[in-house]
C-alpha positions as CSV (number, residue, x, y, z in Angstrom):
1,X,2.5,13.6,7.8
2,X,-1.0,13.4,9.2
3,X,-2.3,11.6,6.1
4,X,0.7,9.3,6.2
5,X,0.0,8.3,9.8
6,X,-3.6,7.8,9.1
7,X,-2.8,5.5,6.2
8,X,-0.3,3.6,8.3
9,X,-3.0,3.0,11.0
10,X,-5.5,1.8,8.4
11,X,-3.0,-0.6,6.9
12,X,-2.3,-2.4,10.2
13,X,-4.0,-5.8,10.7
14,X,-5.4,-6.4,14.1
15,X,-7.3,-9.7,13.9
16,X,-6.2,-13.3,13.7
17,X,-7.7,-16.6,13.1
18,X,-6.6,-20.0,14.3
19,X,-6.3,-23.3,12.4
20,X,-9.5,-25.0,11.3
21,X,-12.1,-22.4,12.0
22,X,-13.5,-20.5,14.9
23,X,-15.7,-17.4,14.9
24,X,-15.1,-15.3,11.9
25,X,-13.4,-12.0,12.7
26,X,-14.7,-8.6,11.7
27,X,-12.8,-7.0,8.9
28,X,-9.4,-5.8,10.0
29,X,-8.1,-2.3,9.5
30,X,-5.7,-3.4,6.8
31,X,-6.7,-3.7,3.2
32,X,-7.2,-7.4,2.6
33,X,-5.2,-8.1,5.7
34,X,-6.1,-10.6,8.4
35,X,-3.6,-11.3,11.1
36,X,-2.1,-9.8,14.3
37,X,0.0,-6.9,13.5
38,X,3.5,-6.3,14.8
39,X,6.0,-8.7,16.2
40,X,8.2,-11.2,14.6
41,X,6.9,-13.9,12.3
42,X,5.8,-17.1,14.1
43,X,6.2,-20.2,12.0
44,X,3.4,-22.6,13.1
45,X,4.1,-26.2,14.1
46,X,2.5,-29.4,12.9
47,X,3.7,-32.3,15.0
48,X,1.2,-34.8,13.5
49,X,0.5,-33.9,9.9
50,X,-1.7,-33.3,8.1
51,X,-2.7,-30.2,9.9
52,X,-4.9,-27.2,9.2
53,X,-3.0,-24.0,8.5
54,X,-4.0,-20.7,10.1
55,X,-6.7,-19.1,7.9
56,X,-5.6,-15.6,8.9
57,X,-2.1,-15.1,10.2
58,X,1.3,-16.7,9.8
59,X,1.4,-20.0,7.8
60,X,5.2,-19.6,7.4
61,X,8.1,-17.1,7.4
62,X,10.4,-16.0,4.7
63,X,14.1,-16.9,4.8
64,X,15.4,-14.4,2.3
65,X,15.0,-10.7,1.5
66,X,13.8,-9.0,-1.6
67,X,13.2,-5.6,-3.3
68,X,9.8,-4.2,-4.2
69,X,9.7,-3.3,-7.9
70,X,7.0,-0.7,-7.9
71,X,5.5,1.7,-5.4
72,X,2.5,0.3,-3.6
73,X,0.7,1.9,-0.7
74,X,3.3,2.8,1.9
75,X,6.2,1.2,0.1
76,X,8.1,3.2,-2.5
77,X,9.8,1.4,-5.4
78,X,13.1,-0.1,-4.3
79,X,12.0,-0.8,-0.8
80,X,13.7,-3.8,0.9
81,X,11.4,-6.5,2.2
82,X,13.5,-8.1,5.0
83,X,13.8,-11.8,5.6
84,X,11.7,-13.1,8.4
85,X,8.6,-11.5,6.9
86,X,5.1,-13.0,7.5
87,X,3.7,-15.5,5.0
88,X,-0.1,-15.6,5.2
89,X,-2.6,-17.9,3.6
90,X,-4.7,-16.7,0.6
91,X,-7.5,-15.0,2.4
92,X,-8.4,-11.4,3.2
93,X,-10.5,-10.6,6.2
94,X,-13.0,-8.3,4.6
95,X,-13.5,-4.6,3.9
96,X,-15.5,-2.0,5.8
97,X,-15.7,1.8,6.2
98,X,-12.3,1.5,8.0
99,X,-10.7,1.0,4.6
100,X,-12.5,3.8,2.7
101,X,-9.3,5.8,2.1
102,X,-7.5,2.8,0.8
103,X,-10.3,1.7,-1.4
104,X,-10.6,5.2,-2.9
105,X,-6.9,5.2,-3.7
106,X,-7.6,2.1,-5.8
107,X,-9.8,4.3,-8.0
108,X,-13.1,3.2,-6.4
109,X,-15.2,6.4,-5.9
110,X,-17.9,4.6,-3.8
111,X,-16.0,2.3,-1.3
112,X,-19.2,0.8,0.1
113,X,-19.8,-1.2,-3.1
114,X,-16.9,-3.5,-2.0
115,X,-17.7,-3.8,1.7
116,X,-17.6,-7.4,2.9
117,X,-18.2,-8.1,6.6
118,X,-17.4,-11.8,6.3
119,X,-14.1,-11.9,4.5
120,X,-12.6,-15.3,3.6
121,X,-12.1,-14.8,-0.1
122,X,-8.7,-15.3,-1.6
123,X,-6.8,-12.2,-2.8
124,X,-7.4,-13.0,-6.5
125,X,-11.2,-13.3,-6.1
126,X,-11.2,-10.2,-3.9
127,X,-9.4,-8.2,-6.6
128,X,-11.8,-9.4,-9.3
129,X,-14.8,-8.5,-7.1
130,X,-13.3,-5.0,-6.6
131,X,-12.7,-4.6,-10.4
132,X,-16.3,-5.5,-11.1
133,X,-18.0,-3.5,-8.3
134,X,-15.9,-0.3,-9.0
135,X,-15.7,-0.7,-12.7
136,X,-11.9,-0.4,-12.8
137,X,-8.9,-2.4,-13.9
138,X,-7.6,-4.0,-10.8
139,X,-4.9,-4.8,-10.1
140,X,-3.1,-2.4,-12.5
141,X,0.1,-0.6,-13.0
142,X,0.1,3.2,-13.6
143,X,3.6,4.6,-14.3
144,X,5.7,3.5,-11.4
145,X,2.7,2.8,-9.0
146,X,1.0,-0.6,-8.6
147,X,-2.6,-0.6,-7.5
148,X,-3.9,-3.9,-6.0
149,X,-4.9,-5.4,-2.7
150,X,-1.3,-6.6,-2.5
151,X,1.7,-5.3,-4.2
152,X,3.6,-6.8,-7.2
153,X,5.7,-8.9,-4.8
154,X,2.5,-10.3,-3.3
155,X,2.4,-8.6,0.1
156,X,1.3,-5.4,1.8
157,X,0.9,-3.2,4.9
158,X,3.5,-1.6,7.2
159,X,4.1,-4.9,9.0
160,X,4.7,-6.5,5.7
161,X,3.1,-9.9,5.0
162,X,2.8,-12.0,1.9
163,X,-0.3,-13.6,0.5
164,X,0.9,-14.7,-2.9
165,X,3.7,-14.6,-5.5
166,X,6.8,-13.8,-3.4
167,X,8.2,-13.0,-6.8
168,X,10.8,-10.6,-5.6
169,X,12.4,-13.2,-3.4
170,X,13.7,-15.5,-6.1
171,X,15.0,-15.2,-9.7
172,X,13.1,-16.1,-12.8
173,X,16.1,-18.0,-14.1
174,X,17.9,-21.3,-13.9
175,X,16.5,-24.6,-12.8
176,X,14.5,-25.3,-9.6
177,X,13.5,-22.1,-7.9
178,X,15.4,-21.3,-4.8
179,X,14.1,-21.5,-1.2
180,X,12.1,-18.4,-0.1
181,X,10.6,-19.5,3.2
182,X,9.7,-22.2,5.7
183,X,6.2,-23.4,6.6
184,X,5.9,-25.6,9.7
185,X,8.8,-28.1,9.2
186,X,9.1,-27.9,5.4
187,X,10.6,-25.5,2.9
188,X,8.8,-23.2,0.5
189,X,10.3,-22.5,-2.9
190,X,9.6,-20.2,-5.8
191,X,7.1,-21.4,-8.4
192,X,9.4,-23.2,-10.8
193,X,10.3,-26.8,-10.9
194,X,12.7,-25.8,-13.7
195,X,12.6,-22.3,-15.1
196,X,14.9,-22.8,-18.1
197,X,12.8,-25.8,-19.3
198,X,9.5,-24.0,-18.4
199,X,8.3,-26.7,-16.0
200,X,5.9,-26.1,-13.2
201,X,5.3,-28.5,-10.3
202,X,2.3,-30.7,-9.9
203,X,1.2,-30.1,-6.3
204,X,-1.1,-31.6,-3.7
205,X,-3.9,-29.8,-1.9
206,X,-1.5,-28.4,0.6
207,X,0.6,-26.9,-2.1
208,X,3.5,-29.3,-2.0
209,X,4.9,-32.4,-3.6
210,X,7.8,-34.9,-3.2
211,X,10.8,-34.3,-5.3
212,X,14.5,-33.1,-5.3
213,X,15.3,-29.6,-4.3
214,X,18.4,-27.4,-4.6
215,X,19.4,-28.6,-1.1
216,X,18.5,-32.2,-1.5
217,X,19.0,-34.7,-4.3
218,X,16.9,-37.1,-2.4
219,X,13.2,-36.4,-3.0
220,X,11.6,-34.6,0.0
221,X,8.2,-33.1,0.7
222,X,8.3,-29.4,0.0
223,X,6.1,-26.5,-1.1
224,X,6.1,-24.2,-4.1
225,X,4.5,-20.8,-4.6
226,X,1.6,-21.0,-7.0
227,X,0.0,-18.5,-9.3
228,X,-3.5,-19.6,-8.2
229,X,-5.1,-20.0,-4.8
230,X,-4.0,-21.1,-2.2
231,X,-0.8,-19.4,-3.5
232,X,1.4,-20.6,-0.7
233,X,-0.1,-23.1,1.8
234,X,-3.4,-24.8,1.7
235,X,-2.6,-27.0,4.7
236,X,0.4,-28.5,6.5
237,X,1.3,-31.8,5.0
238,X,2.2,-34.5,4.2
239,X,-0.4,-37.2,4.8
240,X,-0.2,-39.4,7.8
241,X,1.8,-41.9,5.8
242,X,4.1,-39.3,4.3
243,X,2.4,-39.0,1.0
244,X,0.5,-36.3,-0.8
245,X,-2.7,-34.7,0.5
246,X,-5.9,-35.0,-1.5
247,X,-8.5,-32.2,-1.8
248,X,-11.0,-34.3,0.3
249,X,-8.4,-34.8,3.1
250,X,-7.5,-31.1,3.0
251,X,-11.2,-30.2,3.4
252,X,-11.6,-32.5,6.3
253,X,-9.1,-30.4,8.3
254,X,-11.2,-27.3,8.2
255,X,-14.6,-26.8,9.8
256,X,-15.1,-23.8,7.5
257,X,-15.3,-26.0,4.4
258,X,-19.0,-26.5,3.7
259,X,-20.0,-24.8,7.0
260,X,-22.8,-23.2,5.0
261,X,-24.3,-26.5,4.0
262,X,-22.3,-26.6,0.8
263,X,-24.2,-23.8,-1.0
264,X,-21.3,-21.4,-1.1
265,X,-21.3,-17.7,-1.8
266,X,-22.0,-16.2,-5.2
267,X,-19.3,-13.7,-6.2
268,X,-19.8,-11.6,-9.3
269,X,-16.8,-10.6,-11.4
270,X,-16.4,-9.1,-14.8
271,X,-16.4,-12.6,-16.4
272,X,-19.4,-13.9,-14.5
273,X,-20.5,-15.4,-11.3
274,X,-18.3,-17.7,-9.1
275,X,-19.5,-20.0,-6.4
276,X,-17.1,-19.7,-3.5
277,X,-16.6,-21.5,-0.1
278,X,-15.4,-18.8,2.2
279,X,-12.4,-19.6,4.4
280,X,-11.9,-23.0,2.7
281,X,-8.3,-23.1,1.4
282,X,-8.6,-26.4,-0.4
283,X,-8.7,-25.9,-4.2
284,X,-9.2,-28.6,-6.8
285,X,-7.8,-29.0,-10.3
286,X,-10.4,-26.6,-11.8
287,X,-9.5,-23.9,-9.3
288,X,-12.8,-24.4,-7.3
289,X,-12.9,-24.7,-3.5
290,X,-16.5,-25.9,-3.5
291,X,-17.2,-29.4,-2.1
292,X,-19.3,-30.4,-5.1
293,X,-17.9,-32.0,-8.3
294,X,-14.4,-32.0,-7.0
295,X,-11.8,-32.5,-9.7
296,X,-8.9,-34.2,-7.9
297,X,-5.4,-32.7,-8.5
298,X,-3.4,-34.5,-11.1
299,X,-0.5,-34.9,-8.6
300,X,-2.5,-37.5,-6.7
301,X,-2.7,-39.9,-9.7
302,X,0.3,-39.0,-11.8
303,X,3.9,-40.3,-11.5
304,X,5.1,-37.0,-12.8
305,X,6.2,-34.2,-10.4
306,X,5.8,-31.4,-12.9
307,X,4.1,-30.4,-16.2
308,X,5.6,-28.5,-19.0
309,X,4.3,-25.2,-20.3
310,X,6.8,-25.3,-23.1
311,X,5.9,-27.9,-25.9
312,X,9.6,-28.3,-26.5
313,X,10.0,-30.4,-23.4
314,X,8.2,-33.7,-24.0
315,X,9.4,-36.0,-21.3
316,X,9.2,-35.2,-17.6
317,X,11.4,-36.3,-14.8
318,X,9.2,-38.5,-12.6
319,X,9.1,-39.4,-9.0
320,X,6.8,-42.3,-8.4
321,X,4.8,-41.5,-5.3
322,X,2.3,-43.6,-3.5
323,X,0.0,-41.1,-1.9
324,X,-0.4,-43.4,1.1
325,X,3.2,-44.5,1.4
326,X,6.7,-43.0,1.5
327,X,8.2,-45.2,-1.3
328,X,10.0,-43.0,-3.9
329,X,11.6,-43.7,-7.2
330,X,13.1,-41.0,-9.3
331,X,13.7,-41.1,-13.1
332,X,16.0,-38.5,-14.7
333,X,14.5,-36.1,-17.2
334,X,15.0,-36.2,-21.0
335,X,13.9,-33.8,-23.6
336,X,13.0,-34.0,-27.3
337,X,13.2,-30.9,-29.5
338,X,10.0,-29.6,-30.8
339,X,9.1,-27.2,-33.6
340,X,6.5,-25.2,-31.8
341,X,6.1,-23.7,-28.3
342,X,2.5,-22.5,-28.6
343,X,0.1,-23.1,-25.7
344,X,-3.7,-23.1,-26.0
345,X,-5.3,-21.6,-22.9
346,X,-8.9,-21.6,-23.9
347,X,-11.5,-22.7,-21.4
348,X,-14.4,-24.1,-23.5
349,X,-15.5,-27.8,-23.4
350,X,-13.6,-30.5,-25.2
351,X,-14.1,-34.1,-26.3
352,X,-12.7,-37.3,-25.0
353,X,-12.5,-39.2,-28.3
354,X,-8.9,-38.5,-28.9
355,X,-9.5,-36.2,-31.8
356,X,-8.1,-32.7,-31.9
357,X,-10.3,-29.7,-31.0
358,X,-9.9,-26.0,-31.7
359,X,-11.4,-25.4,-28.2
360,X,-9.4,-27.8,-26.2
361,X,-8.8,-26.4,-22.8
362,X,-5.5,-26.3,-21.0
363,X,-6.9,-28.4,-18.2
364,X,-8.5,-31.0,-20.5
365,X,-5.3,-31.2,-22.6
366,X,-3.2,-31.8,-19.5
367,X,-5.5,-34.7,-18.5
368,X,-5.3,-36.1,-22.1
369,X,-9.0,-35.5,-22.7
370,X,-8.2,-33.9,-26.0
371,X,-5.5,-32.0,-27.8
372,X,-5.7,-28.7,-29.8
373,X,-5.7,-28.7,-33.6
374,X,-2.8,-26.7,-35.0
375,X,-3.2,-25.0,-38.4
376,X,-2.4,-27.4,-41.3
377,X,0.5,-25.1,-42.3
378,X,2.0,-25.0,-38.8
379,X,5.1,-27.0,-38.2
380,X,4.3,-30.0,-36.1
381,X,0.7,-30.2,-37.2
382,X,0.9,-34.0,-37.4
383,X,2.6,-34.4,-34.1
384,X,1.0,-36.8,-31.6
385,X,-1.2,-35.3,-28.9
386,X,0.8,-33.5,-26.2
387,X,1.0,-35.4,-23.0
388,X,1.0,-38.8,-24.8
389,X,4.6,-38.8,-26.0
390,X,7.0,-40.9,-24.0
391,X,4.1,-42.9,-22.5
392,X,3.6,-40.2,-19.8
393,X,0.7,-38.0,-18.9
394,X,0.9,-34.3,-18.3
395,X,-1.3,-32.7,-15.7
396,X,-2.2,-29.5,-14.1
397,X,-1.9,-28.4,-10.5
């Protein structure tokens, strides 16, 4: 009981951070946590969007309940996560000796190697840093126990709050994902634009786009959970004119973006070094939140509202969106059968000359910079480059 109470105390988050900046807090007593503990979720308001979202603390609240699949920290498998839970942004508040017991349960014998007095890295980068510094697989599943900064549903601590995923709040089935929460005056949905057709939404820097939802056949501005940072909310949109929010506009909302002069912080992971702008929740198409060489999100220039991760779906439903206006035009989706569903996810450089490449990256292919070369014996080897059929371009969030 004593150990249980001690762990409970360590997992409670006691520091918060308001929108747009302010003095950085010391690491909280929760692992990766960074918001006031206790009390009901407080959905922030944004009366004149776009607005900065809180960097630590509630960016929204869940509207449905779910069940944790595996044991994680204080939660045994099968635990119910009630509706009205906190939804936080992507960042953890740092690690210190206050988290030694928790860090050791991850399998890290020397907790001090992951201490971080500044915080402000997203959960994914934080886990990669821990994996490298402690020389462990992290996150990982061992038997029925999940080891990670957050659990398999994307949240943690006694006063449960989500940072990412929210996967136990919606089904991986059907069409458009169901609603899982509210952020400011807009709804947040699971990650799928259409699960059955394997379509993911193209999103702006806030994490939203304009399209139909299960509750509205008329296109509306709404959020989707993402697999990559910012995971839930990068900012509170839409733009002043009701359109999508660019990376540059998102960055302008936060004093923490480039507050180090643009040099960023070098974070070492098992796959190499990453330059990272702490407490800047605006991520570009390459996954970077640095202010240099920004690759704008495809949603800002595409008429599509989703991209397909299944080569069998060749024509996307489109909503024509002027990013500085509210004019909307929706075109129904059509599909064309395909003979292959392979997806190349390599990350090496590719060409722009229209020829195929064995090292064509997912991002380059989505932007029509190249297309992968299938083996000559593979069905569909002479098929046109993906993303060019039907006269439409495919893109990546």
